[in-house]
C-alpha positions in Angstrom: -73.3 15.5 38.8 -72.2 18.7 39.4 -75.8 19.4 39.9 -76.4 16.8 42.1 -73.3 18.0 44.2 -74.9 22.2 44.5 -78.5 20.4 45.1 -77.0 17.6 48.0 -75.2 20.8 49.3 -78.3 23.5 49.7 -80.0 20.8 51.1 -76.8 20.2 54.2 -77.1 23.6 54.0 -81.1 23.6 55.2 -81.2 20.7 57.7 -78.4 22.8 59.5 -80.8 26.1 59.6 -83.8 24.2 60.1 -82.3 22.3 63.2 -80.4 25.5 64.3 -83.7 27.4 64.3 -85.5 24.2 66.7 -82.8 23.8 68.7 -79.8 26.3 69.0 -80.8 27.4 72.1 -79.1 31.2 70.5 -81.8 30.6 68.2 -84.0 33.6 67.0 -85.4 32.8 63.9 -88.5 31.4 65.4 -88.6 34.3 67.8 -87.7 36.4 70.2 -86.1 34.0 72.5 -84.0 35.5 76.5 -80.9 33.7 76.0 -78.3 35.7 78.0 -78.3 39.9 79.4 -75.5 42.1 78.4 -72.2 40.4 79.1 -71.4 43.5 81.3 -73.6 43.0 83.9 -72.4 41.3 87.5 -75.8 39.1 87.2 -76.4 36.0 86.2 -79.9 33.4 86.8 -79.8 30.0 87.9 -82.6 28.1 86.2 -84.4 24.9 87.6 -86.7 22.5 84.8 -88.8 19.8 85.0 -90.3 20.8 88.7 -91.3 20.1 91.3 -89.8 16.7 92.2 -88.4 15.0 94.9 -85.3 16.9 95.1 -87.0 20.2 95.4 -86.7 20.2 98.6 -83.3 20.0 98.9 -82.7 22.7 96.8 -85.1 25.0 97.7 -83.3 24.2 101.3 -80.2 25.3 100.2 -81.6 28.5 98.0 -83.3 29.5 100.9 -79.5 29.8 103.2 -77.7 30.9 100.5 -80.2 34.5 100.7 -81.2 33.2 96.2 -84.1 33.1 94.5 -83.8 31.1 91.8 -85.9 30.4 88.6 -88.5 27.3 88.0 -89.8 26.2 84.6 -92.9 23.7 85.5 -94.5 21.1 84.8 -98.1 21.6 85.3 -98.5 17.6 85.8 -95.8 17.2 88.8 -97.5 20.9 90.3 -100.4 18.5 90.1 -98.6 15.2 91.6 -96.7 17.4 94.2 -98.8 21.3 94.3 -97.3 22.0 98.0 -93.9 21.9 96.1 -95.3 24.2 93.9 -96.9 26.9 96.3 -93.5 26.4 98.5 -92.0 27.9 95.3 -93.9 30.7 95.1 -93.9 31.4 98.6 -90.0 31.0 98.8 -90.8 34.2 96.2 -88.9 32.4 93.7 -89.5 32.9 89.9 -92.3 30.9 88.2 -92.7 30.0 84.7 -94.5 27.3 82.3 -92.3 24.1 80.9 -95.7 22.9 79.4 -98.3 20.3 81.1 -96.5 17.5 80.1 -92.9 18.1 78.7 -94.1 16.6 75.5 -91.2 17.4 71.9 -92.9 20.7 70.1 -91.8 18.9 66.9 -94.1 18.6 64.5 -97.0 19.1 67.4 -99.8 20.3 65.6 -101.0 24.4 66.8 -103.8 23.3 69.3 -102.2 20.8 70.7 -99.0 23.0 71.6 -102.0 25.6 72.8 -103.4 23.0 75.2 -100.1 21.4 76.8 -99.0 25.7 77.9 -102.8 26.5 78.7 -103.1 23.9 80.8 -99.9 24.0 82.7 -100.8 27.9 83.1 -104.4 27.7 84.6 -102.6 24.9 86.9 -99.5 26.7 88.2 -102.3 29.9 88.7 -104.2 27.6 90.5 -101.8 26.0 92.8 -99.4 28.6 92.9 -101.6 32.2 92.9 -98.9 33.2 89.7 -99.5 33.2 86.5 -96.6 32.8 84.6 -95.0 34.8 81.9 -91.5 33.3 81.0 -91.5 29.8 79.3 -89.1 27.2 78.2 -89.5 24.6 75.9 -88.9 20.6 77.3 -86.0 20.0 75.6 -85.4 23.4 74.3 -87.1 22.3 70.9 -89.1 25.1 69.4 -91.6 24.6 66.7 -93.8 26.3 64.2 -96.9 28.3 65.4 -95.3 28.5 69.6 -94.6 32.1 69.2 -97.6 32.9 68.2 -99.2 30.9 71.2 -96.9 32.6 73.8 -98.1 36.0 72.5 -101.8 35.3 73.3 -100.7 34.1 76.9 -98.8 37.3 77.5 -95.2 34.9 77.8 -91.6 35.1 76.4 -89.6 32.0 75.8 -86.9 31.5 77.8 -83.8 29.7 76.9 -80.5 28.9 78.4 -76.5 29.9 78.0 -74.8 27.6 80.8 -76.2 23.5 80.6 -75.2 22.0 83.6 -76.1 18.8 82.0 -77.6 17.5 85.6 -79.2 14.6 83.8 -76.1 12.5 83.1 -73.3 13.7 84.8 -72.3 13.4 88.6 -72.4 16.4 90.7 -68.8 16.9 90.8 -68.8 17.3 87.0 -71.9 19.5 87.0 -70.6 21.7 89.6 -67.8 22.4 87.7 -69.4 22.8 84.2 -71.4 25.5 85.6 -68.3 27.5 87.8 -66.2 27.0 84.6 -69.4 28.0 82.1 -70.8 30.9 83.8 -70.2 34.1 82.6 -71.9 37.3 83.2 -75.6 37.5 82.9 -75.4 33.2 82.1 -78.9 31.8 82.0 -77.7 28.4 83.9 -79.9 25.1 83.5 -79.9 22.5 86.2 -83.1 20.5 86.8 -85.0 19.8 89.9 -87.6 17.2 88.8 -87.7 14.8 85.7 -90.4 15.0 83.2 -93.8 13.2 83.2 -94.6 9.6 82.9 -90.4 8.9 83.0 -87.7 7.8 86.0 -84.9 9.0 87.6 -84.2 12.3 90.4 -81.8 14.7 90.5 -80.3 14.8 93.8 -77.0 15.4 92.1 -78.0 18.6 90.7 -79.2 19.5 95.0 -75.1 17.9 95.1 -74.0 19.5 93.3 -75.3 23.7 94.5 -73.7 22.6 97.5 -70.4 23.8 95.5 -72.1 26.1 92.6 -73.9 28.8 95.0 -70.0 29.7 97.3 -68.6 29.4 93.6 -70.4 31.9 91.9 -71.6 34.1 95.0 -68.2 35.5 94.8 -68.2 36.7 91.7 -71.8 37.8 90.9 -75.5 38.3 91.4 -77.3 35.6 91.3 -81.5 36.6 90.3 -84.0 35.3 89.0 -85.0 35.4 85.3 -86.9 38.7 85.0 -83.8 40.3 87.4 -81.4 40.0 84.2 -83.5 41.9 81.6 
């Protein structure tokens, strides 16, 4: 009985480590991942995933009015669908990252499938924006075995986040309060300007939340693209 309990506890511990390695934003177990910069820094980065999407123009307008540059992790399939918005993101000086082509869960995917998703997105984004991304964010924040050698081969650096707005399910007021309340020096903030390819929804609540987030954060921090944090 004691041996069974010990084995059970070991399995639970291993499962916890496995889960942490794959999905915890701060995990470095599978490879180097940017999460937050120097906590003494006066800078933070606002990032957007899953775009471009129908809310992207509203978000770009707000950023332009405030004179702020952000980082957009684009899905290649959405870039193919809305190439003019991808071009506008680049033209207005924002940083562009790779968020795969079709936004799959990378867990249990073969290295070949992961490589195809990343390379396809690289090619599409470069074709539409004239820029080849240097940063990568995994869909749903899930990393997998074999991912980091592929990123290295494409000269990509993995980026997660230290503050999530949970804007895919919260109303605008709660998104804003969450981001403003949790932001700290050196933070990388996760928001969304689009939805994954093939999924329904919109991000108008994110744009609405930004109207409160931007002025609140600018009183405390300098808002910059991710690459300027490190």
